Backbone bond lengths (Angstrom), bond angles and torsions (degrees), N, CA, C in turn:
res aa  C-N    CA-C-N  psi(-1)  N-CA   C-N-CA  omega(-1)  CA-C   N-CA-C  phi
1 M - - - 1.449 - - 1.532 107.76 -
2 Q 1.321 114.13 134.38 1.457 119.41 177.10 1.527 109.62 -103.00
3 I 1.301 115.43 137.72 1.460 120.87 179.54 1.521 108.26 -99.25
4 I 1.339 115.72 128.02 1.462 121.50 178.70 1.521 108.93 -132.88
5 T 1.327 115.43 159.72 1.460 120.19 177.02 1.527 109.18 -85.20
6 A 1.319 115.17 163.71 1.462 120.32 177.59 1.528 110.13 -61.65
7 T 1.306 117.20 -35.75 1.463 120.88 178.65 1.525 110.40 -65.38
8 Q 1.320 117.02 -44.02 1.471 120.33 177.42 1.522 110.29 -61.96
9 A 1.330 116.83 -40.59 1.464 120.37 178.78 1.525 110.70 -62.29
10 R 1.320 116.71 -43.58 1.464 121.08 179.82 1.527 111.17 -64.61
11 N 1.314 116.57 -45.06 1.466 120.26 -174.72 1.526 113.70 -75.43
12 N 1.325 117.47 -21.45 1.471 121.03 -174.93 1.524 112.35 -126.08
13 F 1.327 116.60 28.67 1.462 119.91 -170.82 1.527 113.75 -55.69
14 F 1.328 118.66 -46.72 1.469 120.45 -176.90 1.528 111.55 -69.77
15 N 1.318 117.30 -35.40 1.473 119.95 175.12 1.527 110.83 -65.80
16 I 1.317 116.20 -37.80 1.467 120.74 177.56 1.527 109.87 -64.74
17 L 1.332 117.20 -45.63 1.468 120.07 178.51 1.525 111.40 -59.92
18 N 1.330 116.73 -41.58 1.466 119.67 177.95 1.518 111.40 -62.08
19 S 1.320 118.10 -43.28 1.463 119.21 -178.84 1.532 111.31 -70.44
20 V 1.326 117.29 -30.93 1.475 119.84 174.43 1.521 109.49 -65.29
21 Y 1.316 116.41 -45.92 1.458 121.46 -177.25 1.527 112.47 -71.06
22 L 1.327 116.86 -48.54 1.461 120.49 -173.30 1.528 113.89 -84.75
23 D 1.327 116.85 -37.57 1.464 120.20 -173.43 1.524 113.33 -108.37
24 D 1.327 117.60 -0.56 1.461 123.14 177.96 1.527 112.03 59.27
25 I 1.331 116.29 39.89 1.459 121.63 178.44 1.527 108.73 -92.41
26 T 1.332 116.81 140.35 1.456 122.77 175.91 1.522 108.18 -107.93
27 Y 1.326 115.81 136.97 1.462 121.42 -179.61 1.515 110.12 -116.02
28 E 1.320 115.46 138.88 1.460 121.21 169.81 1.523 106.21 -106.37
29 V 1.324 115.85 123.66 1.458 121.32 -178.42 1.529 108.06 -97.51
30 R 1.342 114.71 128.40 1.458 119.82 -179.97 1.516 110.98 -118.69
31 K 1.332 114.31 142.79 1.468 121.25 175.48 1.519 106.86 -125.13
32 S 1.308 115.55 124.26 1.471 121.59 -175.51 1.519 111.00 55.21
33 G 1.336 115.74 35.04 1.455 121.20 177.19 1.516 115.20 82.85
34 L 1.311 117.53 -4.52 1.472 120.96 -178.93 1.522 110.45 -103.17
35 P 1.348 117.50 136.88 1.468 119.94 178.03 1.531 110.11 -69.00
36 V 1.346 115.51 125.74 1.466 119.77 -178.73 1.522 113.07 -119.86
37 A 1.334 117.22 -19.00 1.468 119.36 -178.31 1.520 109.66 -159.46
38 T 1.319 114.05 159.73 1.455 121.89 173.88 1.520 107.61 -126.95
39 I 1.322 116.26 135.14 1.463 121.22 176.03 1.518 106.68 -113.82
40 S 1.337 116.13 116.08 1.465 120.77 -178.80 1.523 109.19 -150.65
41 K 1.326 115.21 171.37 1.464 119.77 176.88 1.515 109.82 -63.66
42 S 1.331 114.82 147.01 1.458 118.58 175.99 1.528 109.15 -71.22
43 K 1.311 116.21 161.84 1.463 120.54 179.41 1.516 111.28 -58.67
44 E 1.336 116.56 -37.21 1.465 120.92 179.96 1.520 111.20 -64.13
45 M 1.332 117.57 -37.96 1.461 121.18 179.76 1.524 111.06 -70.84
46 K 1.308 117.59 -33.84 1.458 120.80 -178.61 1.522 111.56 -68.78
47 V 1.327 116.74 -29.01 1.460 121.60 -178.57 1.523 111.34 -72.21
48 K 1.336 117.43 -34.07 1.460 120.98 -177.31 1.520 110.34 -65.53
49 K 1.308 115.44 131.73 1.458 121.73 179.59 1.511 109.32 -97.90
50 K 1.333 115.79 133.95 1.458 119.09 176.17 1.516 108.80 -73.20
51 K 1.313 116.41 137.44 1.457 121.32 179.17 1.523 110.22 -78.61
52 T 1.311 114.79 142.81 1.455 120.82 175.25 1.522 108.21 -116.56
53 I 1.296 116.47 172.99 1.472 121.03 179.81 1.528 110.56 -60.59
54 M 1.310 117.41 -29.58 1.463 120.52 -179.77 1.533 112.35 -68.79
55 D 1.329 117.44 -22.40 1.464 119.93 176.05 1.526 111.52 -66.84
56 F 1.327 116.10 -20.28 1.454 120.80 -178.82 1.528 112.39 -106.17
57 A 1.318 116.69 5.71 1.465 120.18 -179.76 1.525 109.78 -58.91
58 G 1.299 116.43 133.95 1.456 121.42 178.94 1.512 114.35 86.61
59 A 1.324 118.28 -0.71 1.467 120.59 -178.11 1.518 112.22 -64.17
60 L 1.321 117.58 -29.31 1.464 120.73 -177.03 1.528 112.85 -102.57
61 V 1.312 117.68 11.88 1.465 120.88 -176.46 1.521 112.25 -59.12
62 D 1.327 117.60 -40.47 1.459 121.34 -176.27 1.526 113.44 -89.24
63 M 1.316 117.61 4.55 1.458 120.12 179.80 1.526 110.06 -75.07
64 P 1.330 116.65 144.66 1.460 119.66 179.44 1.531 111.23 -63.23
65 V 1.311 116.18 146.43 1.454 120.95 179.06 1.530 110.30 -70.55
66 N 1.326 116.21 -37.87 1.458 121.68 178.84 1.528 108.57 -70.48
67 T 1.346 117.12 119.05 1.462 120.61 -175.94 1.517 112.71 -64.88
68 N 1.324 118.38 -30.42 1.466 119.57 177.79 1.521 110.65 -65.39
69 E 1.331 117.79 -38.34 1.467 120.48 175.65 1.525 110.12 -63.70
70 W 1.316 115.47 -38.93 1.456 120.79 -179.90 1.525 110.23 -62.65
71 V 1.324 117.28 -48.04 1.461 121.78 179.29 1.522 109.95 -62.68
72 D 1.336 117.18 -43.24 1.467 120.23 178.75 1.524 111.26 -60.47
73 S 1.328 117.27 -40.58 1.465 119.63 -179.82 1.526 111.15 -66.40
74 I 1.322 117.12 -32.92 1.464 120.05 176.46 1.523 110.10 -66.25
75 Y 1.323 117.15 -46.14 1.463 120.21 179.76 1.528 111.36 -65.01
76 Q 1.313 117.94 -36.91 1.458 120.71 179.03 1.525 110.82 -66.39
77 A 1.316 116.55 -28.57 1.457 120.20 -179.24 1.523 112.52 -75.78
78 R 1.321 117.10 -19.16 1.460 120.10 177.54 1.520 109.79 -64.41
79 K 1.299 116.56 141.39 1.462 121.33 -177.89 1.523 112.00 -59.79
80 D 1.317 116.86 -43.42 1.457 119.74 -176.37 1.529 112.55 -92.96
81 G 1.314 118.13 -4.72 1.454 122.05 178.01 1.521 113.92 70.84
82 S 1.336 116.44 11.54 1.468 119.30 -176.28 1.522 111.94 -77.49
83 R 1.311 114.24 159.09 1.458 122.24 176.15 1.521 107.88 -122.22
84 K 1.313 116.28 141.26 1.460 118.51 175.81 1.510 109.85 -73.63
85 S 1.311 115.60 -33.12 1.455 119.88 177.78 1.517 107.77 -156.54
86 D 1.299 116.52 135.78 1.462 119.96 177.85 1.526 111.36 -79.69
87 K 1.315 117.14 -6.84 1.458 120.70 -175.49 1.531 112.39 -106.44
88 I 1.325 117.73 19.52 1.464 119.65 -179.05 1.515 109.39 -69.30
89 Q 1.292 116.02 127.93 1.466 122.07 175.93 1.526 107.14 -125.53
90 L 1.294 116.64 110.61 1.455 120.11 177.76 1.517 110.52 -97.47
91 F 1.295 115.28 147.70 1.464 122.47 174.44 1.522 111.46 54.62
92 K 1.301 117.15 53.77 1.473 121.61 -177.93 1.504 111.20 -60.33
């Protein structure tokens, strides 16, 4: 927990919110040396788990080895069946 003054909280409020959200830092706000508030993530935010690459492991297991089949399956999945370019070559 980082201790900051009310003036620091006022002058840097958006930076403080970003560090609470992104870095999970908790701030204790003091006025005249007395703790008056705490700025921290809400309980709902603490419950959410950040996804890692391992959460997606195996997602491509059933994809065709041939990249042209893979691209074709992507285009077929589009609602309108359109292609941005008929000459797309992936993984040359």
